[in-house]
TORNU-512652 format. One line per field, with one value per residue (C-alpha): chain; x, y, z. Coordinates in steps of 0.001 Angstrom, whole numbers. Example, Ala and Ser with C-alpha at 12.3 -4.5 7.8 and 13.67 -1.06 7.14 Angstrom:
2
mol = [A  A]
X = [12300  13670]
Y = [-4500  -1060]
Z = [7800  7140]
***
This chain:
696
mol = [A  A  A  A  A  A  A  A  A  A  A  A  A  A  A  A  A  A  A  A  A  A  A  A  A  A  A  A  A  A  A  A  A  A  A  A  A  A  A  A  A  A  A  A  A  A  A  A  A  A  A  A  A  A  A  A  A  A  A  A  A  A  A  A  A  A  A  A  A  A  A  A  A  A  A  A  A  A  A  A  A  A  A  A  A  A  A  A  A  A  A  A  A  A  A  A  A  A  A  A  A  A  A  A  A  A  A  A  A  A  A  A  A  A  A  A  A  A  A  A  A  A  A  A  A  A  A  A  A  A  A  A  A  A  A  A  A  A  A  A  A  A  A  A  A  A  A  A  A  A  A  A  A  A  A  A  A  A  A  A  A  A  A  A  A  A  A  A  A  A  A  A  A  A  A  A  A  A  A  A  A  A  A  A  A  A  A  A  A  A  A  A  A  A  A  A  A  A  A  A  A  A  A  A  A  A  A  A  A  A  A  A  A  A  A  A  A  A  A  A  A  A  A  A  A  A  A  A  A  A  A  A  A  A  A  A  A  A  A  A  A  A  A  A  A  A  A  A  A  A  A  A  A  A  A  A  A  A  A  A  A  A  A  A  A  A  A  A  A  A  A  A  A  A  A  A  A  A  A  A  A  A  A  A  A  A  A  A  A  A  A  A  A  A  A  A  A  A  A  A  A  A  A  A  A  A  A  A  A  A  A  A  A  A  A  A  A  A  A  A  A  A  A  A  A  A  A  A  A  A  A  A  A  A  A  A  A  A  A  A  A  A  A  A  A  A  A  A  A  A  A  A  A  A  A  A  A  A  A  A  A  A  A  A  A  A  A  A  A  A  A  A  A  A  A  A  A  A  A  A  A  A  A  A  A  A  A  A  A  A  A  A  A  A  A  A  A  A  A  A  A  A  A  A  A  A  A  A  A  A  A  A  A  A  A  A  A  A  A  A  A  A  A  A  A  A  A  A  A  A  A  A  A  A  A  A  A  A  A  A  A  A  A  A  A  A  A  A  A  A  A  A  A  A  A  A  A  A  A  A  A  A  A  A  A  A  A  A  A  A  A  A  A  A  A  A  A  A  A  A  A  A  A  A  A  A  A  A  A  A  A  A  A  A  A  A  A  A  A  A  A  A  A  A  A  A  A  A  A  A  A  A  A  A  A  A  A  A  A  A  A  A  A  A  A  A  A  A  A  A  A  A  A  A  A  A  A  A  A  A  A  A  A  A  A  A  A  A  A  A  A  A  A  A  A  A  A  A  A  A  A  A  A  A  A  A  A  A  A  A  A  A  A  A  A  A  A  A  A  A  A  A  A  A  A  A  A  A  A  A  A  A  A  A  A  A  A  A  A  A  A  A  A  A  A  A  A  A  A  A  A  A  A  A  A  A  A  A  A  A  A  A  A  A  A  A  A  A  A  A  A  A  A  A  A  A  A  A  A  A  A  A  A  A  A  A  A  A  A  A  A  A  A  A  A  A  A  A  A  A  A  A  A  A  A  A  A  A  A  A  A  A  A  A  A  A  A  A  A  A  A  A  A  A  A  A  A  A  A  A  A  A  A  A  A  A]
X = [96265  98440  101911  103831  103299  103187  100507  98468  98531  97740  94404  93334  91406  94255  91922  90021  92989  93152  89415  89474  92680  93675  96578  99586  98496  97462  100832  102678  100623  101121  104916  104982  102959  104871  108179  107146  105882  109194  111150  108849  110420  113373  111145  111988  110272  112203  110867  107327  108047  106693  103467  103043  103573  100702  98096  99056  96445  97083  95630  92563  91645  91444  91775  90460  93972  93731  90421  91769  94924  93208  92802  96436  97741  95593  96942  100548  100127  98533  100910  103328  106119  106032  108656  107883  104446  104357  104963  102111  99818  100821  99641  96287  95835  96811  94196  91558  92373  92287  88863  87556  88852  87296  83984  84007  84433  81197  82723  85456  83269  83566  87340  86841  86530  82973  84006  86290  83883  82385  85860  86935  83806  84544  88066  87226  87542  91078  91947  90697  92945  95966  95192  96002  98947  101926  104257  104109  105049  102113  99716  100955  100583  97123  95682  94131  92115  90285  86616  85119  86228  85191  87774  90526  89479  89682  93193  94140  92997  94706  97933  101031  103756  104446  105507  101980  100083  101301  99983  96771  96370  96850  94360  91814  92030  91522  88580  86962  87303  85569  82853  82188  81782  79033  75382  73001  75590  74356  74325  77028  79355  78854  79757  82851  83904  83603  85821  88457  88392  88916  91830  93508  92975  94509  97619  97997  98089  100160  102063  105729  106789  106509  103089  101864  102874  101080  98006  98041  98135  95250  93155  93977  92271  88891  89718  91527  92496  94070  97665  97295  96036  98786  101584  103478  103301  104582  107511  108455  108300  110142  112857  113790  117099  116461  113183  114693  115419  111831  110501  112625  111837  108063  107001  106076  103262  101774  103234  106470  109511  111291  110540  110349  112914  112182  113056  110649  107914  108706  108187  104943  103788  104476  101828  99214  99449  98672  95485  97080  100041  100797  100960  103094  105621  105622  106186  109225  110917  110460  112112  114988  115458  115348  117890  120256  119985  120697  123094  120753  122057  119572  116641  118002  118376  114872  113308  115137  113843  110295  111044  112206  108931  107059  109191  108402  104685  104050  105929  105110  107506  110534  110827  110923  113269  115733  117441  117527  119217  121664  122541  123164  125780  128412  127012  129643  127483  127896  124256  122968  125257  124243  120540  121059  123116  120616  117697  119474  120355  116712  115727  118029  118455  116731  119828  122086  122650  124504  126754  129966  129138  128314  131571  133434  131873  132844  135451  133481  133572  130843  128174  124958  124773  121375  121717  123944  126615  128625  128071  130424  128378  125223  127019  128386  124928  123529  126066  125150  121492  122433  124534  127817  130875  132754  130881  132191  135819  135878  132062  131759  134475  132821  129469  131085  133193  130553  129866  133430  132860  129378  127871  124426  122228  119752  117612  114142  111722  111194  114569  117439  119638  121979  120402  120572  123594  121392  119464  122725  124300  121389  120674  124353  124287  125917  128979  129123  132501  134041  132258  132383  136034  135399  132168  133866  136757  134413  132356  135534  136686  133308  133336  136821  135728  132756  134949  137231  134615  133114  129525  127224  124831  123850  121159  118589  120784  123618  125879  125930  129417  130530  129023  128699  128971  126324  126524  126593  122848  122693  125554  123708  120610  122760  124203  120709  119584  122581  121752  124133  126380  127246  128538  132209  131199  130144  132918  132080  128358  128851  131020  128018  125804  127327  126002  122272  122024  122913  122194  118625  119708  122757  120539  118468  121628  122785  119429  119591  123065  121538  123531  126834  126052  125134  128267  126901  123881  125370  126342  122831  121294  123601  122545  119042  118013  116691  114142  112618  110207  109809  113554  113405  111002  113088  116308  114698  113359  116753  118606  116290  116792  120533  120224  119145  116302  113205  110787  111840  111499  108095  106825  108032  106623  103396  102613  103341  100753  98209  98554  99442  97417  96536  97729  100107  98879  102344  104823  102327  104609  107311  104962  104206  107827  107334  104828  102678  104561  102636  99277  98369  98189  96243  92881  94349  95961  92649  90841  93467  93018  89254  89132  92390  92966  94228  97840  97345  94899  97240  100120  97908  96642  100186  100899  97705  98560  102069  100625  97763  99067  95570  95390  91985  90844  94280  94376  90970  92038  95235  93348  91397  94493  94352  91156  92111  95157  93207  90660  93253  94456  98154  98385  101343  102970  100076  99580  103158  102953  99835  101452  104508  102329  100080  103157  104239  100806  100705  97103  95145  91503  90137  88864  92271  93917  91621  92474  96194  95913  94161  96951  99615  98034  98408  100739  101611  104402  103099  104642  103960  107467  108137  111865  113968  112458  109163  110794  112554  109377  107361  109803  109559  105778  105349  107753  105634  102470  104028  105033  101488  99930  102296  100817  98946]
Y = [-83813  -86173  -85004  -87621  -89520  -92785  -91495  -90333  -93847  -95402  -93626  -95407  -98713  -101203  -104002  -103711  -104533  -108285  -108983  -106844  -108166  -111446  -112148  -111849  -108800  -107047  -107823  -106423  -103249  -102860  -103191  -100608  -98087  -98605  -98259  -94882  -93758  -94654  -92651  -89652  -86492  -88474  -90565  -90313  -91201  -94469  -95334  -95167  -98024  -100858  -98902  -98335  -102056  -102800  -100306  -98555  -98932  -101797  -102368  -103900  -100724  -99848  -102803  -103585  -102957  -99359  -98888  -100355  -98250  -94966  -93560  -94335  -92747  -89651  -89357  -89659  -87263  -84632  -84810  -81852  -83958  -86559  -86696  -87572  -86044  -85023  -88659  -89789  -87210  -88597  -91991  -90490  -88703  -91867  -93896  -91218  -91041  -94813  -94952  -92172  -93889  -97201  -95507  -93732  -97069  -98863  -102242  -101534  -100125  -103402  -102859  -100348  -101915  -101652  -99661  -97195  -94358  -94237  -94280  -91435  -89421  -89758  -88416  -85626  -82817  -83864  -84343  -80836  -79353  -80569  -77871  -75214  -77006  -74983  -76820  -75649  -79066  -80633  -77984  -78629  -82377  -82053  -80026  -83101  -83598  -80278  -80880  -78240  -75012  -73011  -74701  -74008  -70378  -70038  -71469  -69059  -66076  -67298  -68706  -66516  -68980  -68665  -72316  -73266  -70573  -71899  -75456  -73988  -72065  -75249  -77069  -74290  -74804  -78542  -78050  -75530  -77991  -80689  -78273  -77229  -80820  -81603  -81075  -78845  -76979  -75356  -71573  -71277  -73606  -71701  -68470  -70119  -71209  -67608  -66540  -69015  -67362  -63998  -65301  -66781  -63598  -61503  -63705  -63583  -59803  -59248  -62429  -63281  -65196  -68544  -67706  -66450  -69727  -71554  -69426  -70572  -74162  -73465  -71830  -74612  -77077  -75475  -73529  -75709  -72834  -70743  -71893  -70928  -67472  -67031  -68372  -65067  -64975  -68539  -67997  -64737  -66177  -69385  -67774  -64989  -66095  -63839  -65653  -69137  -69190  -68203  -71470  -73679  -71459  -71790  -74691  -77390  -79822  -82519  -86022  -84876  -84592  -81303  -78381  -78478  -76360  -74218  -77006  -79381  -76762  -76230  -79919  -79930  -76805  -78359  -80978  -78227  -77972  -81621  -80634  -77621  -78954  -75712  -73809  -76592  -76228  -72445  -72779  -74988  -73121  -69746  -71126  -72557  -69206  -67367  -69750  -69178  -65408  -65447  -68406  -70190  -73745  -75378  -73771  -74870  -78475  -78562  -76965  -79395  -82286  -81077  -80500  -84091  -85311  -83286  -84648  -88262  -87528  -85053  -85085  -81443  -80414  -81305  -78145  -75878  -78044  -78957  -75546  -74925  -78250  -77540  -74163  -75752  -78236  -75635  -74880  -74949  -77186  -80951  -81659  -79223  -80587  -84130  -83373  -81492  -84286  -86945  -84973  -84536  -88227  -89133  -86780  -88631  -87267  -84014  -83176  -83212  -79405  -79904  -82759  -80738  -79594  -83179  -84424  -81950  -83645  -87237  -87316  -85169  -86944  -84756  -86599  -85938  -87260  -88897  -90315  -92962  -92378  -89338  -86402  -88114  -91319  -89476  -87337  -90505  -92065  -88870  -89044  -92675  -91663  -88867  -91257  -89455  -91704  -89766  -91848  -95162  -95384  -97277  -97262  -100932  -100674  -97630  -99398  -102413  -100530  -100173  -103912  -105138  -105836  -107353  -103852  -103633  -100846  -98796  -95926  -94481  -95095  -91821  -90337  -89932  -93004  -94891  -96738  -100487  -101692  -103196  -99942  -98219  -100864  -102589  -99617  -99497  -102436  -100268  -99996  -103667  -104187  -101544  -102602  -106398  -106924  -105462  -107424  -110651  -110053  -109380  -112491  -114559  -112986  -113597  -117225  -117624  -115929  -118270  -121345  -120081  -118331  -119465  -120494  -123215  -121430  -124568  -124709  -127480  -129390  -129460  -127396  -124065  -122782  -120379  -116993  -115782  -112162  -109448  -108344  -111710  -111743  -108046  -108599  -111593  -109431  -106929  -109625  -110952  -107461  -107164  -110446  -111411  -108456  -110255  -113375  -112769  -113476  -117040  -118751  -116800  -117494  -121204  -121415  -120304  -123150  -125359  -123159  -123586  -120032  -118613  -121363  -120286  -116728  -117982  -120164  -117136  -115236  -118057  -118159  -114380  -114725  -116849  -119063  -117834  -119827  -123078  -124813  -124450  -126717  -129839  -127810  -126378  -129859  -130897  -127979  -129360  -129114  -132594  -131787  -128756  -129824  -126279  -126103  -129229  -127472  -124332  -126213  -128347  -125207  -123491  -126537  -126636  -122896  -123541  -126289  -129244  -131741  -129845  -132754  -133837  -130302  -129813  -133108  -132379  -128845  -129731  -132572  -130278  -127822  -130607  -131923  -128732  -127733  -124417  -121760  -121830  -124835  -125587  -123572  -122195  -119194  -121538  -123547  -120594  -120427  -123646  -121945  -124136  -127241  -126942  -127264  -130540  -128491  -125535  -126583  -126806  -123377  -121956  -123284  -121785  -118467  -118613  -119919  -118753  -115991  -112510  -113719  -116782  -115457  -112999  -115488  -118173  -115615  -114945  -118671  -119309  -116607  -118033  -121479  -120528  -117337  -115839  -112442  -113196  -113947  -113332  -109592  -109054  -110903  -108863  -105598  -106382  -105250  -101722  -100135  -100396  -98162  -95762  -95484  -94759  -98186  -98906  -102408  -101354  -104794  -106473  -103307  -103423  -107170  -106615  -103792  -105847  -108778  -106589  -105160  -108726  -109673  -106517  -105454  -103235  -102237  -98716  -98818  -99817  -97001  -94486  -95910  -95700  -92084  -91346  -92984  -91237  -87914  -88527  -86103  -88602  -91107  -94556  -96232  -97157  -96061  -92630  -92399  -92372  -95731  -93909  -92051  -95138  -97229  -94386  -94117  -97865  -97959  -94844  -96235  -99404  -97308  -95451  -98732  -100079  -96836  -96928  -100239  -100058]
Z = [-47215  -45138  -44131  -46133  -49337  -47396  -45060  -48037  -49448  -46060  -46077  -49271  -49592  -49949  -48880  -52166  -54390  -53901  -54379  -57522  -59074  -57475  -55158  -57478  -59536  -56321  -54746  -57800  -57767  -54022  -54419  -57231  -55227  -51964  -53822  -55208  -51808  -50169  -52747  -52332  -53708  -55066  -57363  -61064  -64309  -64343  -60883  -62296  -64686  -62496  -61902  -65641  -66200  -63845  -65026  -68260  -71021  -73379  -76864  -75242  -73324  -69630  -67256  -63787  -62496  -63718  -61956  -58724  -58902  -59804  -56252  -55483  -58699  -58138  -54578  -55724  -58647  -56411  -53455  -53361  -51876  -54623  -57350  -60981  -60650  -64304  -65260  -63033  -64619  -68007  -66795  -65813  -69145  -70987  -69151  -69710  -73415  -73817  -72177  -74412  -77554  -76567  -75778  -79145  -80909  -80068  -80755  -78181  -75406  -73509  -73409  -70578  -67127  -65809  -62741  -64499  -65315  -61814  -60263  -62544  -61663  -57933  -58354  -60809  -58209  -57308  -60966  -61764  -59088  -61056  -63643  -61036  -59403  -58219  -60586  -64182  -65572  -63725  -65054  -68603  -68397  -66840  -69735  -71447  -68247  -68729  -69458  -71691  -73316  -70267  -68063  -70590  -70980  -67212  -67305  -70123  -68042  -64875  -66309  -66132  -67101  -70869  -71030  -69967  -71856  -75203  -74670  -73229  -76491  -78498  -76269  -76808  -80553  -80224  -77880  -80224  -83092  -81066  -80056  -83614  -84729  -82212  -83056  -81137  -79072  -75910  -76067  -73410  -75258  -78490  -76730  -75263  -78754  -79929  -77012  -78276  -81689  -80027  -77952  -81025  -83040  -80269  -80068  -83838  -83631  -80504  -79581  -79851  -82975  -81170  -79770  -83149  -84772  -81961  -82640  -86273  -85061  -82694  -85407  -87893  -85545  -86319  -89530  -92058  -94379  -91623  -92336  -95994  -95099  -92515  -94720  -94659  -90857  -90547  -92906  -91204  -87681  -88461  -90591  -88187  -86596  -83604  -82884  -82731  -78954  -78249  -79622  -77397  -74419  -74811  -76969  -74490  -75194  -72954  -73105  -74779  -72558  -72969  -75270  -79049  -80859  -83892  -86312  -84537  -84779  -88467  -89148  -87180  -89005  -92404  -91637  -91442  -95242  -96006  -97853  -99550  -101583  -103417  -100135  -98644  -101453  -101143  -97385  -97913  -100752  -99047  -95920  -97976  -99696  -96379  -94867  -97782  -97403  -93675  -93559  -91148  -91392  -89023  -90816  -94179  -93036  -91595  -94678  -96970  -94877  -95441  -99097  -99337  -97858  -100458  -103296  -102445  -102175  -105032  -108330  -109009  -106237  -108362  -110525  -107469  -105404  -108157  -108593  -104858  -104187  -107003  -105519  -102122  -103325  -102413  -98966  -96191  -93973  -94394  -93555  -96152  -98893  -97915  -98299  -101546  -103113  -102031  -103441  -106784  -106886  -106457  -109284  -111670  -115186  -114235  -112159  -115245  -115169  -111891  -113012  -112703  -109182  -108214  -109712  -107514  -104478  -105283  -102521  -100075  -96678  -95186  -93217  -91357  -87831  -88397  -91922  -93477  -96086  -97087  -99390  -101833  -101774  -102774  -105346  -106968  -107031  -108546  -111365  -112086  -112303  -114691  -116796  -116178  -116557  -113892  -111330  -112629  -111415  -108114  -108014  -107078  -104462  -102895  -102780  -101178  -98629  -95872  -95972  -95471  -91783  -92044  -92072  -90513  -91812  -89840  -91040  -90609  -93432  -95233  -94292  -96769  -96859  -99172  -102089  -102405  -104364  -107062  -107437  -108321  -110544  -112298  -114602  -115693  -118117  -120802  -118532  -117552  -119192  -116942  -113752  -114030  -113011  -109564  -109076  -110155  -107781  -104850  -105648  -105644  -102396  -100745  -101854  -100403  -97158  -96918  -97174  -94447  -92325  -89096  -88553  -89769  -92111  -93996  -96654  -96808  -99229  -96700  -98931  -97075  -96337  -93666  -93075  -96662  -97739  -97415  -101049  -102803  -103475  -104476  -106920  -108364  -108864  -110740  -112991  -113698  -114708  -117029  -118751  -121594  -120742  -117484  -119283  -118344  -114716  -115629  -113574  -110416  -110743  -111407  -108294  -106235  -107454  -104797  -101985  -101325  -100005  -103405  -105908  -106691  -107495  -109381  -111575  -112537  -113458  -115729  -117506  -117983  -119521  -122260  -124672  -123252  -120097  -121882  -120603  -117061  -117722  -116046  -112975  -112810  -112787  -109960  -107735  -107140  -103486  -102837  -100132  -101931  -104716  -106003  -106494  -108706  -111064  -111190  -111853  -114580  -116268  -116049  -117368  -120393  -120993  -121039  -123635  -121492  -121866  -123057  -122835  -119350  -118036  -119664  -118302  -114739  -114667  -116473  -114095  -111160  -112480  -113055  -109527  -107693  -104656  -103093  -102803  -105787  -107798  -109117  -111224  -113741  -114310  -115632  -117797  -120048  -121178  -123162  -125445  -127722  -126561  -123269  -125067  -123248  -120042  -121468  -120012  -116528  -116940  -118160  -115066  -112808  -114569  -114136  -110573  -109022  -106515  -107296  -107258  -109443  -112056  -113812  -113849  -115317  -117849  -119083  -119294  -121254  -123794  -124154  -124853  -127182  -128755  -128323  -126600  -125115  -122520  -121001  -121708  -120107  -116972  -116748  -117205  -114032  -112129  -113554  -112121  -108416  -108882  -111080  -108262  -105578  -104388  -103897  -105407  -107525  -107672  -109467  -111522  -112833  -113481  -115564  -117528  -118413  -119443  -121611  -123314  -124154  -125436  -127520  -127049  -124677  -124618  -124991  -121407  -120113  -122064  -120389  -116962  -117680  -118805  -115531  -113547  -115601  -114621  -110884  -109130  -106444  -107119  -107981  -104969  -101361  -100380  -98946  -99573  -102765  -103731  -104317  -107194  -108567  -108499  -109966  -112877  -113506  -113468  -115594  -118181  -118287  -118689  -121616  -123233  -123031  -124271  -127252  -128399  -131712]
***
């Protein structure tokens, strides 16, 4: 090998870059490589950025630039005086993996540059030497480059660094799984696979706790039931406080910077039980119980996080998690109390036995560094879900507080986080009288702020004012859900009709208020957005609902349906509200129901029933939206729409009843969400199922 990194690169075929790539791409690649060579041992991961930009695999596969750069990257990664070698090896493994994925997908085989495989073959000896490099981090990162179980077994026998032996063990499991899936294995490969089983069995018997857990992961790669059989081992190893440092000392895996700690490994281990839900629940609750016994806060947090993921994916987890969360409301750790309160809030009325403990936490300022809100926020939400009036004082103000300074939210989907304001308040219609004064005051304040605010957020009608307020629309959704009970807020809602950002939602609130909002009909007519035809129809419909001109509204909406074009074909959903008076348009509605798409057909079906009063053929069309969910699809929006429409029509077929009983028996929540909204949506849909099944 040349004395310096620069000399090593000088020996390579620079003259081939420009013919292969073109002048500018070749110049960029040359600059990136020379820059790394100049830095030598001082090169860092950040310094590799320009090289990654030139050659890293993109969604289309492995490019000609990668092929041209391969000899240079191999030289840099293998030179002992080069810094950031582990990062360069990551680039090589990424390119190799991208090529393998594209080759496996026949349709994407052309995504690999024609010269790549031959170039890789030529450099295989030097690539293999990376597996025995003097630097442990290079050996770890090079493990994906090992070809065959035999190479990995050789590394297992030769390797003395525990931080490399663990990832070698994991790689052996993955390789054995791939070997077992191939047909007609050669005798030598089959024997090598048996040696892997022996290695894993030996580590399970004699390894440290971290290594034993790694052995379970390795065995799970080729033996799916291994985690279930080794459940006791996993719980014991992960719950032993004395074993915690051993995980962070050993658990390195390729392409992840730094070691995983015990809590990271716990989360990874929980995924081994994806096809064994009962074992997954046992794994979690036993870890929670162990953490409570030993006072292991970090273990308790991590186990509760996995319990939360189970709760939003399997309803049967609730009975086991409920009492444990209730018992943890008094835990001294803020993060544990936070998770417990959030879990109980999601469970709603089932958390009623813990109402007093939750009430004691209403002013708890405890937080978790990764999640939004306080323990008190989630305890208050839990009490609203239970129906406990102790949550009501200052509820609206507390919900509004984070938004005072144009609060911007950020959270990871699936993690605990604060509920939407409307999710908290909309179910509290029975307490509207107590809650309305605060909502009205905040709506007035937001309207005043808008008039005096800066900015030019102007609607298409030219009537937008200032910057608005982040909770104006959520509050309007709440008032719409409350319907006539929201009537005292009539002045505040009418005031918003003059702002095109809020007028559409405000109109819906006024219609929901019913006769109490009749005086607002002239103001509704004046809020029409002139350059938005759909808004004209909506305003005309709303004005009629508030006592305005029935015939004019019917004529405008009916003609829009007659002449409407794809994709919506006019406001057919509004036409149905006119009932038999819309009979002149029934034939058009029937054609839309017969010929429309999956969005239009059910809406036209509801309109046709409203006009004719005949359950068929509307009910049959609506029932078409039931089988997909019963057969495993996640089209819950159209499913819920169909259920609500069938409940209005008042009839359901025997076949549909059977489908709904099947869906009702699912353990998974009926939702595409994987946070608390999964439970809220599941409750809504199941209530609608029960309503339909109760039909005569």
